[in-house]
N, C-alpha and C positions, 0 to 999 in steps of 0.2 A: 476419376482421379485428372485435374487440370496438370496439363505441361507445365513446366518452371518456366516462369519471366523471364527477359531480359531486358535491359535497361537500355533506353535511346542514349545514343552519344550524344555528349555536350562539347561544341567547339570553339574556338576563339583564331581570330587572328587567319583565316581560311583564304587562302586566295582561290579565285573563280575554277582556277584547272585544279585544283586539289579536292574542290567541291564537285566537279564533273567526274574528276576519277573515285572518288570514295564514296559517293553517296547519290549524284544525279543521276548518273547512266546506267548505273548499276541498280538504281532503287532502293533506298534506305533512308528511313525517317533521322532527322537529325535538328540538335538544338541549336543553335547560335546564340552567345551571350553577349556579343557586344555590335550589333547593328543600328540599336535605336538609340545611340548616344548622343545624336545629336539632332533628334526628333523633336520638333517642336510638341507634338501629340503627345509627346512623353510625360510632360509636365501639363502641360494646356487641358487635354479631352480629360477631366472630371464631370462627377454628375452635376456638379454647381453650373460648371459651363456648357453643356448640353440644356439643362434644363432654364438657363437665362439667354441662352443665342437661340436656341432652335425649341423651344418649350411649346410652341404652338404648331409645332409640323406633328403629324398626324404619320403614325406609322403603325403596324399590323404586327401584334405578340400572339405566340402560341404557347399552349401547355407543352412542357416537356415532356411527359408520357404519355399524353395523347393530343398530337399535334393538328388534329383535324377539329380540336377545342382550340378557337382562333377569335381576336377581336380588333378592333380599330380603336386606339385612342391617341391624346397627346403625347409627345413625347415626355414633357415636364411630366403629364400624370402617371406615365408608366415609371418613371425614376421616381417619383414620392412612394409608386405600390414597390418598387424594386427595393427603395432600402427600409421597407417596414414589414414588408411578408413573412409570413412563420410557413408557407404553404409547404408541403411536401413535393408537392407538383406545381411548382410556379410557373407562370408565364415568363417567356423568354423573349425576347427585342431579339431577332435573327435574321439574317437575309436585309439588312435594311442599304437599301442599294442607293445610297446617300451622292452618289457622283454628279446627278443631273440635276438635283433641286438643291443642295449645298455643293459645290465643287469648288469654293475656295477650301474647302474642309482638305482637299488635295494635295494642297499646299504645304500641309502639315506634317508632311512625313515623305521619306524617297524611298521607292521598292528596291528592296539591295538588288545587284545587277546579276545576281547568280539565278534570280526570277524575272527577268528580263519576257516578253512574253511576243511571241509572232502574232497572236492574233491582235495584236495593235495596230498593224496594218491593214486589216480592214476597214472598208470605210464605215465613216460614226453612224449610218442610218441601222446597217444589220451588224456591229460589232456588238458581241456579247457583255453586258455589263460584269464584271469579274471581280468584282469590289465590293465589300459590303464590313459594315460596321457590327458589332454583337453586343450587345448590354445585357446584363442579367444577373441577379442574385442567385446566391449560394442554391444548390441543387439544380439550378439548372442546366441543361445542357441538349448534345446531340446524339440523338440513337447510333447503331450501329449502319454505317455508310461509305459508299466509294461516293470520289468528286464526280462532278458533272461530266459527260464523256471522257471518263478517263484523263483529265486536266488532273494537273498534280497543285497543291497549294502549298504557301503561305500564311501563316498567322501571326500575329504581333500581339502579345499582352502588354496593353497600357496601365492597367490596374487589375489587382488582384491575382488567382492563381487556377493553373486549370490542370485537371488531371486526365492524361489520353492513353489510350490504350489501340495499340496496331496490329496488324495481321496481314500478310504477306497475298500476293494474289493467287499463289497455290494453294493456299488454304480452304479459299472460297468454299470448297464441296463441304466443310466443317461448319459453316457459318450461317445455314439456313436462310439464306435471302436476308442478311442481316436481321432478322425477327429475336435471336436471342441476345440478351442486355448480360454484356461481357463484365459488369460490375457486379451483378447478381445474378447469374447465368442459371438455369431450372434445368439439371443435368438428366432428370428424369424426360423431361418434353423435348429435350434438343442433346441427345446422350452424345452425339460425333462431335460435337462441339469441345468434348475433352482431347479431341486431338490435334485442335487447332495451337500454332503456335503463336506467341506474343508478346510484342515489345511494349514497356509501359516508361512514364516517365511523367513527372511532374514539371508543369512551366508555368516560371514566376515572371512578376512585373520584370518589364524590360528585356525580354525573351522573344526569341522567334523560332516557330518550328516549322520545320520541309515537311510536309505528308507528299509521298511521292504517287504519280498516278497508279492507278488501281489495288489500292490496296486500302483494304476493309479498318475503319477506324469509328472510338468512341470516346465522347469526351463528357466530361463534367466541371461544372464551374465548383469549386471549393470555399470558394468565395466571393461577394461582390465581385464582378468583373465587367472591364469592357476592355473590348479587343477589336482588331480589325484584321481582316482575310482578304487574300485576292487568288484567283488560279490562273494559271500559267498552260503556254504548249510553248515549247523550243525542242532545241538538239536532245534533252533528256528524255523528253518522252512523245515526240511526236508520231512516233511509228504506231504505238496504241491509240491515238488520236485518231490518227486518218485512218486505221483500220475500223476504229468505233464508228468514224463516219461513213463510211462506207458500207457496213453492213447494217444502220441504221434502216431500219423504215418509218422511224418519227416525221410527220409530214414538214413540221415546222423546219427542219434541220435538211431540207433540200435545196432551200435557196441557201444555205451558211456553205454545202458540198462544192456548192458552184463556187462560189465566193472563194471559198479555201484554193481551188485547183487557180482559179483569176489574179489574187492578187499575195499569195502566199508560196509563192516556188520551191521554199524551202522544204514544204511538205516531201515533193516530188525528187525535187535536183538532189537529196539528200539519200533519198531511199535507193538511188541507182545501186 
């Protein structure tokens, strides 16, 4: 039998200091209800908008349940597919790194102050592009995972609705390296998953969710959905990110390790 789930907190009018104390430093997911009110993207970013303005842009889409099944198509073609598909395992446009090819879209939203990221201090040529647009139909989503380099993330739903489930870092031994499907778990194959403790929520249009670094999570779109997400590192999670970089043996991270020491002194001055 699975553990009883708890709901993710839903907040508004939260100061940055309150966020740090209640959610950021301790690492706890939360939904913000009032951070997108003045975003142009909230009213502008419709399927018709992306199809008319960026329909010729080539994007890579992947099957939700079999992510190795991917293809490249024009964005307009994908939107037509999204609006008509009835597939149980549809293609999903995720990780669209729009900022280089469509930088004007950056002007349509403002990153909330809670999520200001130290990685912006890195030189442009080595700075991770930690902003993505996600567009998908009902039943698209992301399997169980933690975010890159132990970074934290924010996700804003422009239209549609998402269902989330979260698991704290200490429950990692029960999660089988993310192989288990949290929405339809096979307890015969993954019996320890019954010991995992979850937080769950529905994220509606106009809401932003915070995912702390190191938390495992899984997401499914319950309606056709357009969202934007960004990852970040700051005082809430830098120790985890620093430790990850120090022990990582991934060759492509060697340059990033040295750049962090050179350009982001907070990683080391704050850890003394």
